[in-house]
N, C-alpha and C positions, 0 to 999 in steps of 0.2 A: 422575631421572624413574623410579618404579617399572616394572619389567618385568612387563606383564599379558598373558596369553595373548590370542590374537584380532588382528583388524585393528589396525594401528597408528593413532593418532588423526589426523583430518584436521579441517581447519578449513573451515566453510561461512560465508564472508561474505555478509551481506544488503546491501541497497543503503543507502549512506549520504548524507548530504546536508550542505551547509555554506551559511553565509553568510560575509561578510567578517571576522568574528571569530572564530568557532568552527566546528569540523567534529566530526560525530557520527556513528558508524558502530558497528554491532554485529555480532557472528559468534558462532559455535558449534562447539565440540570435539566431535566425535562419532566413534565406532568403527563405520564403515561406509562402503560404496562410495560414488562420485559418483552421484547420483541420473541416471537415464536412463528415458525414455518411450517407448523404441521398440516397435513392434507385435511381438507374438509369442504371441498366443493369448489366450483369456480367463483361464486358470491362470496364466500369465505376468503379466498385468494386475494379478491380485489380489497375486502376489507382490510386484510393485512397490509398488502402493499399500501395502500392510501394511508394508513397509520403511520406508515415510515416517512412520508412526505408532511403529515399533517401535525408536526411536532410541536407541543407548547412549552417553550423555553421557560427557564426560570432564571432572571437576573438577580444580582445582588445577594446570592447565597454564598455564604462561607463554607469552604471545603479545606479540609487540612488532611495533608498526605503524610503518611508515616511509612519509613523504610528503614527495616532493619538490617544490618551488615555485621560482618565479624569484626568491624573497627567500631561500632556502636551504632546507636539510633539518630536517624535524620528525620526532622520533622519541620514543615513549613505549611502556611496557610495562604490560600487566594481567595478571591471573591470573583463568582461568575460575572461575565460581561452581559451586555443587553441581549445577546444571542444564546445566553446560557452556557457559553464555553468558559472553562477555566484552563489555563497553561500553567504547568510546573517545569522549571529549569532549575535543577537542583545541583549545586555545586558539591563534589566529592573530593575526598582526600587520597588520591592515587589509588582507587579500588580496582585491585587487578582482575583481568579477564578470567573466566573458568577454564578448565582444560578444553571442553569443547562447547560449542553453541548452545545457550541455554536460555530459558525464561525464568527471570526472576519477579517476585511478588512485591507489590505495595499495596498499601491498605488506604483508601479515601474515606474519610469520615465526614458526616454533616448532620445537622438536625432537622427534623421536620415534626409535623404535630403529632406522631406518634413517637416522639422521642430521638435518642441517638441512633444513627444508622451507620452503616459500613458496608464497603465491597472492595473486593480485590481487582487490582489491575496488574496487566501482565507487561514486563518490561524485557526486550531483547538485548541479549549481550552475545558478541562474538566470543569464538573460543581463542586460546592462546596463539593455535596454528593456522587461524584463519588469515588468508591470504587475498582470497578473491570473493566479492560479493556481487549480487544480481540486482539491478534497479529496473524495474518493468512497469510499463503501462498496464491498465487493465481493460479498457473502453476499446472494442474490436481487435484486441491483441489476444485475450485469452476468452472474452465475452462479448457478444454484442449487446451492448446496454441499450441503443437506440435513443439517448438522452442527451448525449453530447455534440450532436451535429447541427443544434439550433431548435428553435421552437417548432419548425415544421416537421423535422425529424422526430420530436417528441410526441406531436400529434399522430403522426404517421405509424409511430410504433407503439402506440398506447396499450394496446393489449399485452405486448411483451413486458412493458413496464409495470403495469397495474394489476396483470392478471395471471402471471407465471411465477410459482415460487421457485428457490433456488434449485431443487432438484429436477425442476421442469427445463430449465433454460439449457441451451446446448452450448458447449464449450467449442471454441475454435478446434477444428480436426487436427489431432496430433499435438495439441499443446502439453497434454498430460505428460506423453513421453519425452517431448523436446525439454520440459522443464524439469523434469526427473533426472535426464541425463546431466543437463547444466548443474543441477543441484549437488550432484556428487554423492548421492545416497542419503538416507534419512538417519537422524540422530536419535535413538531410543531415549525417550525421558521417561524416568520412574516415576509415577505419581505417589504421593504421600498424602497422609492425613491432614498435614500442616499446611498444604498447597490450598485444599478445600476445592476450588474449581479444577475443570478438565483442563490440561495443559496441551495445545496444540502441539503437532509433530513438527519439528526443525529438520533442516537439511545440513548437510556438513558445509554447504555453502550459503550464507545468509541472503535472504530475499527481501528487498524493500519495492513497495508498490506506490505508484504515484498515478493519479487519477484526476480527472475533471469532474468526476461524479460528486453530488453531494455528500456530506457526512452522514444524512439521514439513511444512506445505504450501506453503512459500515458493517452492521450486521448480517445484512442480506449478501453482500459480497464474500465476507467470510463464511458464511454458510454454504455459498456456491462453491468456492475453493475447496473446502472440506468434503463436500459430495464428490468432487472431480479429484480428489487427492492432490491438489495442487499444492505447492509450496505455501507455508503461511508465515508471514512478516508484519512488520509495521507497514501501516497504510498512510498514505498522505492524500487527502481528499480535500474538497474546497466546500466554504460556505457559499450557497448560492443566494443571488439575489436578482431580480428581474431587471436586468440591465445588459449592456453590451459587454461587459467584462465577463458576465457569466456565460453568455452564449457565443460570444466572439471567438474566432481562432486565435486572435493575438492573446486573450487571456488564458486559453488552454497552455499556449507555449510559454508564456510568462510564468504561470503557476508550477509547470513541470520543471522548468529551468531552477527555479528558487528551490523547491523542493529537492532536486538533485544536488544542489550547491550545498544544501544543508546536510545532505546524507555524506557527500564527499567531504565536507569539511570536519563531520564528526569523527569519521574514520581515516584519518591521513596515512596509515599505514597500509591500506587496502586499496587493491585496484577493482574495477568493477566493469561487468559487461552490462549494456544497455539494451533493452527491448522494448520495441514499440511497432506502430504500423503507419501507414501513409494516409489515414484519414483525419488525423487531429494536428498535423505539422510537427509530428514526432522526430523527423529526419531533420528539418533546420534547428529544432531545439537541442537534439543532440550533438549536432555540428558545432554549435555554439559551446557546447561543455567540452567536446573534443579539443577544440581550438584554446580553450582556456586550460586545460588538464590534460594534455596529450599524453602523458606518461601515468595518468590514472586510469585511463580507459583500456581496458583489455580488448574488446570488441564491440561492434554495434550490429544490431539484428532488427531489422524492418521487414515485418510481414506486409507485402504488397496486396492489399485488399481492393484499391482503387484502380483508376486508369493508368496513364502515362505520367511519369513526374513532371511536377511544375518546374518552371525556370528557377526557381528559390529552391527546389528540392534538388535539382541537377548541381547548383552551386554549392549546396550542402554535402553531397555525396562527394565532389570533388575536394572539399575542405577534409572530409574525414579521411579519404585516401591520401591526400598529400601530407597528413599526419602520420602515415605509417599504421593507422589503426585497422584491423581486419573489419570487413564491412560485408554483412550480408543482405541481400535484396531477394526475397523468394515469396512465392504465393502458397506455399505449404511447408509445413514444419519437417515434413519428412526430408527435404532437401537440406533443411538446417542441421540435422542431425549428422550429414556427411560433412558440413562446414564446421562442425563443433570437432568432428574427428581431425579435420585438416589442420585446424589452428592449434590443438592440443586442449581446447577448452573441455573436452569430455572426461580429461584427466587432471593432473594437478599441475602440469607444465605450464609456464606462460605462453601466452600468445604474442609473437613478436613480429610476425608478418601476414600479408595475405598470400596464401598459397594457391587457391582456387575459390572463385565464387562459383557455386553450382549452378545457381539460376539467378539471373539479373534481369530486372525489367526497368525500361524507361529508356 
């Protein structure tokens, strides 16, 4: 490994996930300190946030994954790409699900100038009785990020993006209660000395998050959700480039559809509720998912933060309704609570029809 001045490489693991046949987890090699969001004045907040974007990636670093199970130890090595990412897709031999949703632990090993290093990564696994999962957007659905509406939006919201720590950001009103109801209650995870790191709380229904925000904001978004007691789960973010694919609406939709397809394909026995908003093309993206997987989608929730629906969104709404999938379009999550009860999604019954859309826009 070449000796390069500056901080030695560290590995930032992201949340992984698995089914009975495969485990997937990604990480990134960076030359930076561990992210921290402690209060320390506005200037310190700006320095902290700028450090999230000014990442110094390490390419060509070998990372070894170690995963111990009841059936034996799994090991595989991969090398980071030019952006510092390393992706593991580990084949498993019919490893069963636990009784309840859980976090499992893998260990990532690498070498730097200080010698052998390791860090724990968390892998989500559903419980045996899990039948319904939730796939949620983040941007303008639970938090107003101000960075996914194009470069002008980024400039206009620079203070929010670069000077506000997670605990200072305002969650979308009602999101905490709405997500708690949809989650079906918390799963108490008992921490042990073997796990070492703090294990986030899980819900009875698993949550997956898809967002057009960059991977640089992973730790920030997780910290935000923890401060607001929102469900924690695997996050599918994007590697940003200064091009149309990053800032264009088509890129947002394509990324979300691909991520949702990955989640649905990983868990063929689960049905999913989809949650998004009308500012990033979520309704057309969700309609495409429904059209391809009508029996796999239990309901679609769209928070209407913008104006009237576009012709494309009107067509998307018709596609979802024609498939018989319950659809909620509302400006506040308080009305969404009534929709949850009407469809039975606040309990364990399957949602099979639209009984009443409490508030509809467009």
